[in-house]
Structures are given as structure tokens and as C-alpha cells.
C-alpha positions in Angstrom: 28.9 54.6 17.6 27.0 52.1 15.5 27.4 52.0 11.8 24.3 51.5 9.5 25.6 48.0 8.8 25.8 47.0 12.4 22.3 48.5 13.1 20.9 46.4 10.2 22.6 43.2 11.5 21.2 43.9 15.0 17.7 44.4 13.6 17.9 41.1 11.6 19.2 39.3 14.6 16.2 40.5 16.7 13.8 39.5 14.0 15.4 36.0 13.8 15.1 35.6 17.6 11.5 36.6 17.5 10.7 34.1 14.8 12.4 31.3 16.7 10.3 32.1 19.8 7.0 31.9 17.9 7.9 28.9 15.6 6.7 25.5 16.7 9.2 23.1 18.2 10.7 20.7 15.6 9.2 17.3 15.5 11.4 14.6 17.0 12.4 11.9 14.5 10.5 9.2 16.4 7.2 11.1 16.7 4.2 10.8 14.4 0.6 12.0 14.9 -1.8 9.2 15.8 -3.6 8.6 12.5 -5.1 5.5 10.9 -2.8 5.9 7.8 0.1 7.9 6.5 1.7 8.7 3.3 5.5 8.6 3.1 6.2 11.6 0.9 9.8 12.6 0.0 11.1 12.0 3.5 8.1 13.2 5.4 5.4 11.2 7.1 2.1 12.8 6.3 -0.9 11.7 8.3 -4.2 10.7 6.5 -7.3 11.5 8.5 -9.4 8.5 7.5 -8.8 5.1 6.0 -11.7 4.4 3.7 -12.3 0.7 3.3 -15.0 -1.9 2.7 -15.8 -4.4 5.5 -13.9 -7.6 5.1 -17.1 -9.7 4.8 -18.0 -7.9 1.6 -15.3 -9.5 -0.4 -16.5 -12.4 -2.6 -14.4 -14.9 -4.5 -11.2 -14.3 -2.7 -11.9 -16.0 0.6 -8.6 -17.8 0.9 -6.5 -14.7 0.2 -8.6 -12.6 2.6 -8.1 -15.1 5.5 -4.3 -15.5 4.8 -3.8 -11.7 4.7 -5.9 -11.1 7.8 -4.1 -13.8 9.9 -0.7 -12.4 8.9 -1.8 -8.8 9.7 -3.2 -9.9 13.1 0.2 -11.4 13.9 2.0 -8.2 13.0 -0.4 -6.2 15.1 0.4 -8.4 18.1 4.2 -8.3 17.4 4.3 -12.0 16.5 6.3 -13.3 13.6 4.7 -12.1 10.4 5.6 -12.2 6.7 6.0 -9.5 4.1 3.3 -10.2 1.5 3.2 -9.9 -2.3 -0.3 -9.7 -3.7 -0.1 -10.3 -7.4 -2.5 -11.0 -10.3 -5.4 -9.7 -12.3 -6.3 -6.0 -12.2 -9.3 -5.0 -10.2 -9.6 -8.2 -8.1 -9.3 -6.5 -4.7 -5.5 -6.6 -4.0 -5.2 -3.0 -2.8 -8.6 -2.6 -1.2 -8.1 -5.9 0.7 -5.0 -4.6 2.4 -6.7 -1.4 3.5 -9.8 -3.4 4.7 -7.6 -5.7 6.8 -5.9 -2.8 8.6 -9.2 -1.0 9.1 -10.8 -4.2 10.5 -8.0 -4.6 13.1 -8.1 -0.9 14.0 -11.9 -1.3 14.7 -11.0 -4.3 16.9 -8.7 -2.1 19.0 -5.3 -3.2 17.6 -2.5 -0.6 17.4 -1.7 -0.8 13.7 -1.6 1.7 10.9 -1.0 1.8 7.1 1.9 3.7 5.5 1.6 4.1 1.8 5.0 4.3 -0.1 5.2 5.5 -3.7 7.7 3.7 -5.9 10.0 6.8 -6.1 10.2 7.1 -2.3 11.5 3.5 -1.8 15.1 5.0 -1.8 14.4 6.7 1.5 12.7 3.7 3.2 15.6 3.2 5.6 14.9 6.6 7.1 11.2 5.6 7.5 12.0 2.3 9.2 14.3 4.1 11.7 11.4 6.5 12.5 8.7 3.8 12.8 10.9 1.6 15.0 10.6 4.2 17.8 6.8 4.0 17.8 4.7 1.6 19.9 2.5 0.6 16.9 2.6 -1.9 14.1 2.8 -0.7 10.5 1.9 -2.1 7.2 4.2 -0.5 4.6 2.1 -0.5 1.5 3.5 -0.3 -2.0 0.6 -0.3 -4.5 0.8 -1.4 -8.1 4.6 -1.9 -8.0 6.7 -2.8 -10.9 10.2 -2.1 -12.0 11.6 -1.6 -15.5 15.2 -0.5 -15.7 15.5 1.4 -12.4 18.0 -0.7 -10.7 18.4 1.6 -7.7 14.8 1.3 -6.5 14.6 -2.5 -7.3 17.8 -3.3 -5.4 17.0 -1.0 -2.5 13.7 -2.8 -1.8 15.3 -6.2 -2.2 18.0 -5.2 0.3 15.5 -4.1 2.9 13.4 -7.3 2.5 16.4 -9.6 2.9 17.7 -7.8 6.0 20.8 -6.0 4.9 23.2 -4.6 7.5 20.4 -2.6 9.2 17.8 -4.9 10.7 14.2 -4.2 9.9 12.1 -3.4 13.0 9.6 -6.1 14.1 6.7 -3.7 14.0 7.0 -3.1 10.2 6.2 -5.4 7.3 5.9 -4.7 3.5 2.7 -5.4 1.6 3.2 -5.0 -2.1 0.7 -5.3 -4.9 1.6 -5.9 -8.5 0.0 -7.2 -11.7 3.2 -9.2 -12.3 4.0 -12.3 -10.3 7.7 -11.5 -10.3 7.2 -7.7 -10.2 9.6 -7.1 -13.2 8.1 -7.4 -16.7 8.5 -10.6 -18.7 10.0 -8.9 -21.8 12.6 -7.3 -19.6 13.7 -10.7 -18.2 13.7 -12.2 -21.7 15.8 -9.3 -23.2 18.4 -9.6 -20.4 18.6 -13.4 -20.8 19.2 -13.1 -24.5 22.0 -10.6 -24.1 23.7 -12.1 -21.0 26.7 -14.3 -20.7 25.3 -16.3 -17.8 21.5 -16.3 -18.3 20.8 -18.3 -15.2 22.5 -15.6 -13.0 20.4 -12.9 -14.6 17.2 -14.9 -14.1 18.0 -15.7 -10.5 18.7 -12.0 -9.8 15.3 -10.9 -11.3 13.3 -13.5 -9.4 15.1 -12.7 -6.1 12.9 -9.8 -5.2 9.6 -11.8 -5.4 11.3 -14.6 -3.4 11.9 -12.3 -0.5 8.2 -12.2 0.3 7.3 -14.9 2.8 3.7 -14.9 1.6 2.6 -14.7 -2.0 -1.1 -14.4 -2.7 -2.4 -14.8 -6.3 -5.6 -13.0 -7.5 -7.1 -14.4 -10.7 -9.8 -13.2 -13.1 -13.2 -14.2 -12.0 -15.9 -16.0 -13.9 -19.4 -14.7 -14.5 -20.9 -16.5 -11.5 -18.4 -15.0 -9.1 -18.8 -11.6 -10.7 -22.6 -11.6 -10.2 -22.1 -12.8 -6.6 -19.9 -9.7 -6.0 -22.5 -7.4 -7.5 -25.3 -9.0 -5.4 -23.2 -8.8 -2.2 -22.8 -5.1 -2.7 -26.5 -4.8 -3.6 -27.5 -6.4 -0.3 -25.2 -4.3 1.7 -26.6 -1.0 0.3 -30.2 -2.1 -0.2 -30.1 -1.9 -4.0 -32.1 -3.7 -6.6 -29.7 -5.6 -8.8 -30.5 -6.6 -12.4 -28.1 -9.5 -13.2 -28.5 -9.1 -17.0 -27.7 -5.4 -16.7 -24.7 -6.2 -14.6 -23.5 -8.6 -17.3 -24.0 -6.0 -20.0 -22.0 -3.5 -17.9 -19.1 -5.9 -17.6 -19.2 -6.6 -21.4 -19.0 -2.9 -22.0 -16.0 -2.6 -19.7 -14.2 -5.4 -21.4 -14.0 -7.9 -18.6 -15.3 -9.0 -15.2 -13.6 -8.1 -11.9 -14.3 -6.9 -8.4 -13.6 -3.3 -9.5 -16.1 -3.6 -12.4 -18.7 -5.0 -10.0 -18.2 -2.0 -7.7 -18.4 0.4 -10.6 -21.7 -1.1 -11.7 -23.1 -0.8 -8.1 -22.0 2.9 -8.1 -24.0 3.4 -11.3 -27.1 1.7 -9.8 -26.8 3.7 -6.6 -26.4 6.9 -8.5 -29.5 6.3 -10.6 -31.5 5.3 -7.4 -30.3 8.4 -5.5 -28.6 6.2 -2.8 -25.4 7.4 -1.1 -22.6 4.8 -0.6 -21.0 5.3 2.8 
């Protein structure tokens, strides 16, 4: 004779069996939906439906950086030797958008490559991501945007270890593209404070510069002059069929406190909005 307790256990067991039958099969570690981009989010690879990016020929004033980045990314897509890249320098000069545009350009050309965005706090789990991506027949740009380190040694040393190889070899289909406003990623005042309080200042300095040195390619982006800024505005204007007033563009930049590719794009958005023109 069944007791109430055994009947309850039997019912729960049947419910659990039913849920197992209707639940989707677990995703294998090496699988990922075929998407143009992904976000690495607390140990999960989340697909992004669309990679929005400007055409490469729309970038003005950063021709050398654009060509170097594109050549390296083409090599990665074809599984040829390619560098990790540090893109550093002035805010708003196209570092982040250029990475996205290069990947989108190669995808449009039929190359099997995708972008994976990694937030600073998720760098600790990057080894898990690399093991997963190594199983896939695609190339991946691992993108860390606007990266800097203050006193978080764990994240800093984790990324440095991955870049220099460590015990676990990095797969050939993955390379890191990092953007930062700082050339050496760590802030200058942090390096100076540590040097002042250290016994062996040279060792501290070498340790802080070691991360930036791990990137095979370092691309600098510098503040633009007024001529280059207006060329950026005019290039966007031609692309979208907008009438550009150079003096108004200069006034806009003055109000924003500086000239950059981002400010040029913001001005073009303002002109397009006033003209009732949609920007695709």
C-alpha cells in the first residue's frame, strides 16, 4: 500500500520526466547560432541579429589605420597569421566603428568571420569562450571596447596571460581587437603612483607596459583638424544626399567642445533629422 509520501514522490517524478521530454536538448559547448555578431555575457554566447556599421569607404582621415586593420582582419578570416590589435587614441575618432565596419565588409564579401563583444568584467571567463570558439569553422574578432584598467589586477593579468599564450594555446581562428583612449591601457597616474611607492620602479613600469606590448599591431587615432573634420561631414553629406553648411558644421563642433568623427556624425544626424531624411 502506497503512503501519501510515496504517492507525492511518484507524482513529482512523473512531472519531472514530462518536463525533460518537452525541454529542448542542451546546446553543445562547441555550437553557436550562425549570426554576424555575438555578445559574451557571463559565460553565455548571445547572438546579435545584425551588425550595424558604416561602409569602409566612408571613413575620412584615418586611411592608414583603416587599411592596416582591414588587411589584418582579412588574414584572420583566411586563417593566415594575424595580429591582435590595440586601437588607441582620441575619443570619437572611429576606433570602435572601424572594427565593426571591417568585419561587416568581409562578411559582405563572403568571408566566414564574426564579431564577439566582450565586456571588461567578462574577461575572466575568456578561456571558456576560446575553447568554445575553437570548435567552430569560422574566424572571430574578440572585441573589447573602451578598455582600461585601474586597480583590478585579476582582469588585467588574465587578458595579458591570454595574449601571451599561457599554458592553453589560443585558437588560430580568434584574435583580440581592443580599443582604449590610453596608449598603454592603464592610466598614467596609476603608473606614476606605483613607481613612486615601489622598491624597483623599473620592474613596475615594465609590468604595466607589458599588456600593450602583447598586441602585434598598435594603431593610433589622433584628434583631427578642421579641414579633416569638414571632409568627414561632407563625405557623410554626399552619402546621404544632404546639403551641408560648412560654417554650421564648425559651429556645431565648437558647441560640442571639439572636432572628431563622432561629432561629424552627430552633426549629420542633426541635419538629416531637420531635413526629414532617414539614415540607413
